[in-house]
C-alpha positions in Angstrom: -51.4 46.3 41.2 -52.7 49.4 44.1 -54.4 48.7 47.3 -57.8 49.3 45.8 -57.3 46.8 42.7 -56.9 44.1 44.8 -59.9 44.9 46.7 -61.4 44.6 43.4 -59.9 41.4 42.8 -60.8 39.8 45.6 -64.3 41.2 45.4 -64.7 40.1 42.1 -63.4 36.5 43.2 -65.6 36.4 46.3 -69.3 38.1 44.6 -70.2 35.1 42.7 -70.0 32.3 45.6 -71.8 35.0 48.0 -74.4 35.8 45.7 -75.0 32.2 44.8 -75.2 31.2 48.2 -77.6 34.2 49.3 -80.0 33.4 45.9 -80.2 30.0 46.5 -81.1 29.7 50.1 -84.0 32.4 49.4 -85.0 30.1 46.4 -85.0 27.1 48.5 -86.9 29.6 51.4 -89.5 29.9 48.7 -89.9 26.5 47.0 -89.8 24.8 50.3 -92.3 27.4 52.1 -93.5 24.8 54.7 -90.6 23.0 55.2 -88.1 25.1 55.8 -90.4 27.8 58.0 -88.1 27.1 61.1 -85.1 27.4 59.4 -83.6 31.0 59.3 -82.7 32.4 55.8 -78.9 33.7 57.3 -78.7 29.8 58.7 -78.7 28.8 55.2 -77.1 31.2 53.0 -74.1 31.7 55.5 -72.8 28.0 55.0 -73.8 27.8 51.5 -71.7 30.8 50.8 -69.0 29.9 52.7 -68.9 26.3 51.1 -69.0 28.1 47.8 -66.1 30.5 48.3 -64.1 27.8 49.4 -64.8 26.0 46.5 -63.5 29.0 44.3 -60.4 29.3 46.3 -59.7 25.5 46.2 -60.6 26.0 42.2 -58.2 28.9 41.9 -55.2 26.8 43.8 -55.9 23.7 41.7 -56.4 25.6 37.8 -54.0 28.7 38.7 -57.0 30.7 37.9 -60.7 31.6 38.5 -63.6 31.6 36.5 -63.4 28.1 34.8 -66.6 25.9 34.3 -65.7 23.0 36.8 -65.2 25.8 39.3 -68.4 26.7 39.2 -70.0 23.2 38.9 -68.2 22.1 42.0 -69.3 25.6 43.5 -73.4 25.0 42.4 -73.1 21.3 44.0 -71.4 22.2 47.7 -73.9 25.0 47.5 -76.9 22.5 46.8 -75.3 19.9 49.3 -74.6 22.6 51.8 -78.5 23.8 52.0 -79.3 20.0 51.8 -77.3 19.6 55.0 -78.9 22.7 57.0 -82.8 22.6 55.9 -83.4 19.0 55.5 -80.6 16.7 56.3 -78.7 16.0 59.7 -77.4 19.6 60.2 -80.8 20.7 60.7 -81.8 21.6 64.4 
């Protein structure tokens, strides 16, 4: 595998968690407009994407490959919990 292939593999591994974090934060800001008005989009999207990426990496180590449905379910749960924590829970400041 060449360096360009490695970059593509890494990008394809991390694109779903980054996209999920960004889209979920945008949808949360849209749905709960008044409640999340004081919370910046970046403050929601960054931690949600990082939590999702961590779950993808744990799933890769645990299952030996990526793309398992259990990993994607864990990614969605981690993203939702992080959005709640940063938007409504104790992590909100």
